[in-house]
N, C-alpha and C positions, 0 to 999 in steps of 0.2 A: 491681588496685590498684598499677602503674608509674607510673600515669597521673594518680592521685586522694592516693594517700598517700605521707607523711611514712617517705621508707625509710630507714636507713644504707647506706652504701657499699655493703659486702658483698652485704645482703640487696637491692640493688638490680643488682648483677650477678649471683647465683643464677638470680634473675627474670629477667632480661633473658636467660638462657640458658637456663630454663625457656622463653619466648616463643619462641626460636627454635627451640627443639625439639621445640613441639605445632605448630610451624608447618612446622616439615620434614615428622612423621607428617602432619601433614593435606595436603599435598602429597601423598603417596606414598598416601595413602587415597584422596584425587580420582584417580592415575592408574591404581590396582585400578578404579577407577568407570568411568574411562572405558574401559577395559580391557572389561569387563564389557558395555560399550553397545556399543562396538565390536564385540565379538563378537554380538551378539543382532544387530546391524544398526539398532540405536538411536537410535544416535549421527548426531546432526544438526547441520548444518553452516549458521552465521547468515552470511551473505556480505555481507562491503563492500567498495566500493571505495576500498583505503587508500594513503594516504602512504605508503611502505614505510621508505624514508629516520627520518621522523618517528617512528616505530616504535621500531627498529631502535638510534635515538638514547637510548629510555626505556629499551627495556627492558637495554641494554648500560650505560646509566649506574646499574643496581642493581647490578651488578657492581661498579663503581669502590671499594668498602671493599675486598671481599675481593682484591679485586689489589691494592690498597696493603698489605694486610695481611699477602700474598705476593711483594710486590714483585716481580708481572707488570706488565708492558707491554701494557696494552687497549686494542687502538684499531678505530678502525673507518675503515673507506675506502671509499666510495664513487664510481662511475666518471660517475653524472652528478647532477646535485643536483634531479633528480624521478624517481623510478621509482616509480610505483604498478601496484597489481594489484587482483585481488577475490581475497580471503581472507579468513575465519572470521579476526576478529586476537586470540580468544581462545587458538583454537588455534593461529596460529603465535605466539604469546606463549611456549604448552609447549613447541614444536618448538624454535625459538632458545634458550630457557632449558634442557631438558635440552641442545642441543648444546652449550652453553655451558659449565653444571656438567662435563661432560665432561670437555671441555677442563682446565678446570681441575682437577681431578682430576688430572691425569695431568702434568701441565708442573711442574716445578720452578720455584724459587724464582730470580728475574731473568730468566727465558725470559720471550719475547712471544707474547701472543694476537690473533690479526686477526679478526674478523665485514666481510667484504667484500659489499660489496652490487652487482650489475653485471646487467644487460639484454642486450637483445634486439629483433627484431622479434615476436617470437614466444612469449620465455619472458622471468620475473623470477630471478636464482641469488644465492641466497646462500650462503652461503661460511663457516667457522669454521675456523681454522686455524692451528692450535698447531706449537710448539717442544720436546714432549713426549715422553715412551718411547715413541712408537709402539704401532702392533697389529702381531706376531708373523702372517708373513703367511698361515700356514695357519688366524689366526683371523678373516681379513679375511670371507670368504664367513657366519663365523655372528655377524658384530658384532653384526647388530640381529635374531637373535634374543630372545626373549624368557628371563630369568635365564641370559643366560651369563656368563661371563668371561674379560673380553677381553687378560687382563693380568695377569704373577705383581704385577706394583703394586699389580693389587687389594686384597691380604695388610693395604698400609698404608693403604689407602684403601675403605674398606668399600663394596659397591655394591648397590641394592637387580637390581641384571639387566635393567632394565625401559625405561630412560629411553630409548635409543636404539629399542628397539622400540618405544617411545610413538612418538618420530619419524616411523618410517617410515611406521606405519598412520595415523595424522595427515594428512599427507606423501600418502600415496594416496587419502584420504582430498579432499584438494582436485584431484585428479584430474594428481598433479606426481610425479615422482621424486625417489630419494638415491641416493645413490654414494660411495667413501670413497678415497680416495687415502693408503698408509704404508708408511712404512721404520721398520722400529724402528730403537731411540736418534735417530729425527730429527726425530720429529712426523708431525701427519696433518692431512688437509684434507675434512672432509666438506662433502659440496654438496646442498642440499635447491632444484628447482628445482620451478617455478610455469608455467603455460601463464598467456597474456594470455588476454584476452580476458572475458566470462562466461558465451556460448556451452555449456559444458559443462556448467557448474551449472543452466542455465535445465531442461535434461533430468532433471536430474539430481532424482527424489524426497526424495532427504534434502539436500538442500539450498533454501537459505527466501536470499535478496537482500532484503537489509538496506538500505535508503535512508536519506540523512544530507544534508543541504546546507553542513554544518560544514568550513569548510577547503577547499571546493572539490572534496569527494571524489566526485563524481558522474561517471562514465566517461561524455562526450558522445562520441555515433556517430550519424552520420548515420541519419534515418528518414524513410522516404518519404512524403510525401505530409505531413510534418508542415509545419506555420504556423508562420513567424517571429516574433517575437515582438517586433521592432518595430515591424509594420504589422495593423493589424488584416484579420482571413483574410475571404474573398470566400465571399458564400451557396455551398453547396455540395445538390448535389443529395442528396433524403436515399436512404437505401439499406436502410429499414428499421432499422437500430443508434441507438440511441438517442447522441442530443449531448451529449460532454463537454467544461465550459467548465474547461481548467488554469490557474490563478493565479498565478503564482508568477515570484517577481524573477530566482533562480537560473535563469543558462539553461543549464547544466549539468542540475540537479534536474529541471529543466522539460522539457526532452529526454529524458531518462531518464521522468518519466513518462506520455509522449506515445510512446515507443516499446514502453512494457509497455502500456500502456491501447488503443493504437491496432487491435488487432487486436480486441477485443469493441463502441468503440465512436469514433462522429468526435468528433476532437476539436480543440476551438480551442484556443486561446492568449493570453493576458493577463502581460505582466509587468508590471500592477500593479496597485493598484487601482480609479484610473480607467477604465483597459483594459476591464477585467474588467466593471466596470457600465455601459461603452458595448453593451459586446458581449450581456451577462444582457437588458439591454432591446431592442436592435436584433436578436438572436438567438433569442434566446427560451431554453436549452438543458435538456439534461432532470436537469442535474445539474453540479451544481459544485461545485468542487475550491479550494479556499483557501488559501496562506501567510497569517497575521498582519502582519509585520510585513516594509514594501513600501514602498519610495518614491512619493510623489506622492500616494497614497490608503491608508492601510494597509487590510488586511484585513478588520476591525470594522465599520471608515468602510463601505466596499462594503456589509458582511451588513444594517446596520442601514438604507443607501438600500433594500437587494433587497430584504427584508422589510416593507419602510412601504409598498412599492408594490403595487397589487392587481394588477397586468400580472404580477408577478415572484414575489408573497411565496412563491407554492406549491411554489418550487424547493427541490429536496434540496440540502444543500449542508453541505459534508465538512471541517474547518479542518485544516489538516498546519498543525504549528509546533510548532519549537526550547523552544518557552517551555512548562516539563513542571509547573509549581507548579498546585495545586490550584483556588487563587486564579486564576488566569490559566483555567481550564481551566471556571470555576464563569462567568465572566466572561463568556467566549464563549455557555456556552451560553446566560446570560441573553439571546443575540440571535437563538433562537430554529433555533444550527442542528442539526444532527440527529446529526454524529459529532464528537469530536475527537482527532485522534489524533495522538502527539507524535512527531519525529521524535530519531535516526532509528527508521525504520518495515521494517514487515513487506511487501514488495511484492504479495505474493500476499492477505494478511492486507485490503489498504485494495482489492484488487481484488473479493477474497470481499465485505465490508465495502458496499460500491457497487452490484455484484450484488443485495445482500439489500436494501437502500435503498429499490432503483429496484423492486424487485419486489414493495414493501409500498404503492408507490405504486401500483403496477399492480393490486393484491387490492382498495385503499383505492378507486379507478375502479370498480373492476365492483359496489362495496358504494354507493358513490352513487348512479351509476347505476342498480342494480336499487330505490335507495329510493323515486328518482323517481317511479315507478305508484302509490306508496301516498302519493304528495305532491300528488299530480294530482288535481283535483276537492277535496280535505279541509283545501286553503288552502296555499299557499308559505311558513308560518312554521312550518312543521313540521320545516323542516329545521333537520338540527342535526348540529354535526361528532364525527365515531361513535368517531375517533381523535384522539389532539393533531396530528397532522400536519398535520386540517384546522384553517386555522388564519380568522380572523375575515371576512377579505378575500375567501375561496376560499368561503363560507359568504353573504356579502352578493352575489356572483359570480353564485352560483347561486341564491339567492331573487329578482335582478332580470332576470335573464335567462328563467326559469320565468315571473315577472310577464308578461314579454312576448307567452311563448310562449301560455299562456292565454291573450289577449288576442288573438292572433293565429292562433288550431290553426284558424279554420277558411278563412284570407284564405291560394287558392291561388296567389298569385303571392308569396308568403314568399319571399325572396331571402335568401344569407349575407348579403349587403352589407345589407340592412336592421336583420340583424340586428349588426354590427359597428357600426354607427349606432348605434344602439338604449344599445348597452354604451358607447359615444364609445369603441371603440377600432379600431386600423386590420385594415381584412380579417386577413393575416396573421400580428397579434398576437393574434385575436378565433379562430383557426387553434391556435394553440400550448397559447394557456392554457386551450380546450378539449380539447385533445390529453391534456395534463397532466391536468385536473382528471377528467375522465371516459371518458380514451382515444378518443373520439370528435373527428371533425373532423365541424364545422357541417353539413356538407349531412348525415350519417349521424347527428348528432343530431338533428336536426329529423326525417330521418324519421323513429328509433326514438323521439321524445316522440309524436308522430302514431300508430303503430301500440301506443305504452303507451294512448292515449285513445282509441282504439277495441276494444280488448279490453278497457276498462273498460262501454263502450259496446254492446260487445255482451252482457258481463255483464247489464246491468239488460234483458235481453232486451225491449224497450220501441220502435227501431227497426230500418228494415231497412238491408240491407248499404250499396245506395247510401245513405241517409237519411246513413248512419254516413261513407259516403266523404265528402261534400260538408262533414260536422261536421267533419271533420278534417283538410280541405287537398287532397283528392283529386277535381283535376276530374272526373277520368274512374273509375269503378267499379271496371273489368276494370281499371286499373292499382293501384289499391287494392288488387282479390285481390293479382294477379302481388306486391306491395309486402308485402303480408300477411304470403304464406307464404315469401315470400325472407327475411324478419324473425323469425319466428317458427317458419318450420316444415312448418304447414299452413296449407290455406285456410280462411277466416272460414268458412263455412259446417264444418266440422269441425273449424274450434276451439269451435264454441257446440255441435257433436253430445258433442263431448268433453263441456262443460263439464254440459251437462243430465245424462249417464250417471254 
C-alpha cells in the first residue's frame, strides 16, 4: 500500500509505523528460529572471504537515520584500509546489528557511538564503543545470557534479552571470541574477535565455503604444485587422478580453486579462453571448469571450439559465472556444457558436482565398451548414443575405429601407431580420446576387442582355438590362451564348457 496507493499524510505515517513494527517482529521471530537452529546444531555457516571494511560501512549506514533522530554521533574507525576475513556475511551482520542496537538503546542523546575495526597477524577485531549508561559490575558476568536484563534503564528501553546472547552464539559458531569492558555511567565496549584464515572452517561440518570473484574477495594462498596462470604447464606424469583444467582470469579465485581441487585432481590453470583452448587441445584434460567473461577469448567461444572439435568434444565442461539470469544459463547450455553454476558458489557443491560428472562419464565408458561386443559382426551402424553425453563426434569416432578394427582383426602386426594414423590423430591424443570415451588405453582396447571377437567365434562352435587365435590377430595360440584368461577370467576351453552347460 505504501508503494502503490495514494494515501493521506496521516495514513502514510501510520502505515510506516506498522511496517517498522512488522520488520522488528520479523527480526525477533527470526532470532528465535536461529536460536532453535543453534540449540539443535542445525545452524550452518555459509562462509565467504569478505572485505570487512565495506560490510561495516553498509551496516552502520543503516543506523544513520536513527543516529540523527537521537542526535548521536555515529563513527566508523578502521586501523587499515583493507581488512579481510572468512565470515558468514548474514551472521556477521546480525552480530554487528545487535551490538549497535544495544549501544543505541543505552546511549543518551548527544553522546557518541564508535564502531572500530582492527586486525593483527591472526585476528580481526570489531568493537562497538558507546558512552552510555554502562553495565553494573555485577551484571557483566551474565551479560550474554539469554533473556537477561542488564540495566535499570531497561524499563525505559524494553529489551527481549536475546540480542547479546545471539551475538555470543554466532561468534562461537565462527570459532571466535566475544568480551566486554564497561563502567557504570561511563559507557561500554563490546568486542568480537574472528580468526584469520579458513583452516578452522574446513574441518567444521557445519561450515560451507562460498566462493565469489567479485571485488577480489577470494583469499590468495600459496598452493604447493599450483601452476602459474601466466605460463602453460609442462606435462606431468599421470598419478591415477583425473586431470582438471581451470580457466579463470581472476588469479585469486583461480588459486582458491586449485587449492580446493588439487587434493583429488591434477589441476592445470589457464588465464583466458585462448590459453584454455590450447591446453584442451594439447593436454586433453578429463574435465574443464571455466568462467564466461574473460579477456582475449571468452569462455563460451572457447567452449564452442572445444565442442566442435572431434578430439575434445567428449570433455565434460562446467561453467562458473557471475551472470545468473535464466537467459544466460540457457545460452550457455546450448553450447553443450554439463552444468552452469553461478557465483558465489559452494566449494563443497562444486567438488561434489565434478565428482558426479566424472563418475557418470566412467559409467558411460563401461556401457559403450560392453556394447561393442554386440556391435562386432553385426555392423557398426548399430552404435548409437545411449546417453545425452555421447555427442555425435564420439559416435562417429567409435564407428570409424570399429571399421578399422574389423578390417584388421587378423593382423598380428597391428600397432597403436596404425590406429593413430587411421584416425588422423597423434598417438597421445588417441590415447586420451580412448581413455575418455571407453576408459581404456589403445593397447588395452585392441586386446579387449580381439578377445570379444574370440568369444563370439567360440560361441559359434565352428573353429578350433588355434584358428580363433590367428583369426583375432594372436600369432601364438599359447599367448592367446593367456590373454583370454587374463581378460575373461577363465581359459578358452573353460569358457566353451561353461557355455555348453
